[in-house]
C-alpha positions as CSV (number, residue, x, y, z in Angstrom):
1,M,-17.8,7.9,36.3
2,R,-18.2,6.7,32.8
3,T,-17.3,9.2,30.1
4,L,-19.2,9.5,26.8
5,K,-16.1,8.1,25.0
6,S,-15.9,5.0,27.3
7,M,-19.6,4.3,26.6
8,F,-18.8,3.9,22.9
9,Q,-15.8,1.6,23.2
10,R,-16.2,-1.8,21.6
11,V,-14.7,-4.7,23.4
12,T,-14.9,-8.1,21.9
13,V,-13.8,-11.1,23.9
14,A,-11.8,-13.8,22.0
15,P,-13.7,-17.0,21.5
16,M,-13.1,-19.6,24.1
17,V,-13.7,-22.5,21.6
18,A,-11.0,-23.3,19.0
19,L,-12.2,-22.8,15.4
20,E,-11.8,-26.5,14.6
21,D,-14.1,-27.4,17.5
22,L,-17.0,-25.3,16.3
23,G,-19.8,-27.2,14.7
24,V,-20.3,-26.0,11.1
25,L,-22.7,-27.8,8.8
26,V,-22.6,-26.8,5.1
27,V,-25.5,-27.9,2.9
28,D,-25.8,-27.4,-0.8
29,D,-27.2,-29.6,-3.6
30,E,-24.5,-28.4,-6.0
31,S,-21.4,-30.5,-5.3
32,S,-19.0,-27.8,-6.7
33,I,-20.3,-25.2,-4.3
34,L,-20.2,-27.6,-1.4
35,R,-16.6,-28.5,-2.1
36,Y,-15.6,-24.8,-2.6
37,A,-17.2,-23.9,0.8
38,E,-15.4,-26.9,2.4
39,I,-12.0,-25.8,1.1
40,V,-12.5,-22.1,2.1
41,L,-13.6,-23.0,5.6
42,R,-10.9,-25.7,6.2
43,K,-8.2,-23.2,5.1
44,A,-9.7,-20.7,7.6
45,G,-9.4,-23.3,10.4
46,Y,-12.9,-24.8,10.6
47,R,-13.8,-28.5,10.2
48,P,-17.1,-28.3,8.3
49,V,-19.5,-31.3,8.0
50,L,-21.0,-31.5,4.5
51,A,-24.4,-32.5,3.3
52,S,-26.0,-32.4,-0.2
53,S,-29.6,-32.3,0.9
54,G,-31.8,-31.1,3.8
55,A,-32.6,-34.7,4.8
56,E,-28.9,-35.6,4.9
57,A,-28.2,-32.5,6.9
58,L,-30.8,-33.4,9.6
59,R,-29.3,-36.9,9.9
60,L,-25.7,-35.5,10.2
61,A,-26.8,-32.8,12.6
62,A,-28.2,-35.4,15.0
63,T,-24.8,-37.0,15.2
64,M,-22.8,-33.8,15.8
65,E,-21.6,-33.0,19.3
66,R,-22.3,-29.3,18.7
67,L,-23.8,-27.2,15.9
68,D,-22.9,-23.5,16.0
69,L,-23.5,-22.6,12.3
70,L,-25.5,-23.8,9.4
71,V,-24.3,-22.6,6.0
72,T,-27.1,-23.6,3.6
73,D,-28.3,-23.1,0.1
74,L,-31.6,-21.4,0.2
75,L,-33.2,-23.1,-2.8
76,M,-32.8,-26.9,-2.8
77,P,-35.1,-29.7,-4.0
78,E,-37.4,-31.4,-1.4
79,M,-36.4,-29.1,1.6
80,N,-35.3,-25.5,1.2
81,G,-32.7,-23.9,3.5
82,D,-35.2,-21.9,5.5
83,E,-37.2,-25.1,6.4
84,L,-33.9,-26.9,7.3
85,A,-33.0,-24.0,9.6
86,R,-36.4,-24.1,11.2
87,Q,-36.1,-27.8,11.9
88,L,-32.6,-27.5,13.3
89,R,-33.6,-24.6,15.5
90,Q,-36.1,-26.8,17.2
91,R,-33.0,-28.5,18.7
92,D,-31.0,-25.3,19.1
93,P,-32.9,-22.0,18.9
94,D,-29.6,-20.0,19.0
95,L,-28.2,-21.7,15.8
96,K,-26.6,-19.2,13.5
97,V,-27.6,-19.5,9.8
98,L,-25.8,-18.3,6.7
99,Y,-28.0,-18.6,3.6
100,Q,-26.2,-18.8,0.3
101,T,-28.1,-18.1,-2.9
102,G,-27.6,-17.3,-6.5
103,F,-31.0,-15.8,-6.5
104,S,-31.0,-13.0,-4.0
105,D,-34.1,-11.5,-5.5
106,R,-35.9,-14.7,-4.5
107,L,-34.4,-14.7,-1.1
108,F,-37.0,-12.4,0.4
109,A,-39.8,-13.9,-1.7
110,E,-39.0,-17.2,0.0
111,K,-38.1,-15.7,3.4
112,A,-39.8,-12.5,4.5
113,A,-37.0,-11.3,6.8
114,L,-33.7,-12.3,8.2
115,W,-33.7,-12.7,11.9
116,A,-30.9,-12.0,14.4
117,G,-28.2,-14.6,13.9
118,E,-28.9,-14.9,10.2
119,A,-27.2,-13.5,7.1
120,F,-26.9,-14.3,3.4
121,V,-24.1,-14.3,0.9
122,E,-24.8,-14.2,-2.8
123,K,-23.3,-16.9,-5.1
124,P,-20.8,-16.9,-6.6
125,Y,-18.9,-15.5,-3.5
126,S,-15.3,-14.9,-2.9
127,T,-13.3,-16.7,-0.2
128,N,-13.1,-13.5,1.9
129,A,-16.9,-13.0,1.6
130,L,-17.6,-16.4,3.0
131,K,-15.0,-16.2,5.8
132,Q,-16.2,-12.7,6.8
133,A,-19.9,-13.7,6.8
134,V,-19.0,-16.7,9.0
135,S,-16.9,-14.6,11.3
136,L,-19.7,-12.0,11.5
137,L,-22.2,-14.6,12.6
138,L,-20.0,-16.6,15.0
139,F,-17.9,-13.7,16.5
140,D,-19.9,-10.6,15.8
141,C,-17.1,-9.0,13.7
142,L,-16.0,-8.9,10.1
143,Q,-12.3,-9.5,10.8
144,R,-11.4,-13.0,10.2
145,P,-10.5,-15.0,13.3
146,D,-7.3,-16.4,11.6
147,M,-5.8,-12.9,11.5
148,P,-3.6,-11.6,14.3
149,E,-5.6,-10.1,17.1
150,P,-9.1,-10.9,15.6
151,C,-11.8,-8.5,16.6
152,A,-9.4,-6.5,18.7
153,A,-11.0,-3.9,21.0
154,T,-11.2,-0.5,19.3
155,A,-12.3,2.8,20.6
156,S,-14.6,4.8,18.3
157,E,-16.6,8.0,18.7
158,P,-20.1,8.3,17.4
159,A,-20.5,10.3,14.2
160,G,-20.7,14.0,14.6
161,E,-19.0,14.1,18.0
162,S,-16.4,16.7,18.4
163,R,-13.9,17.5,21.1
């Protein structure tokens, strides 16, 4: 018999794919932000592929063995991040997307809602903000996967429950 407490236990299984084997594509038309994201993600154990435009990202994505996460600027010339995500999701509907923007007020003007598997981080962001957003999308937890026992199982009780 399951108890109320056991129903609220969170169990997260460790990822079966090594971080460096996950397909991460980072797209931004600002080279300094592109390089910053690359440094942060490489130090966290990922091997991101970089593109400076939506068109370049589509070409690179076609050559990638796997694509698990798109980290993209929302507002770029020629093709915005939302359009890029839509085109890449034609190939892989389960693609996770992290929008980065310096104009969060325009985010929802450009994009009416964030769907499951989507998040955004506001520029300028900290190294931890980027790593945690990526971790949340890829592993469904905020704790960084490079920490000991990432996303370890924890028991929690719902608010207001007393013994």
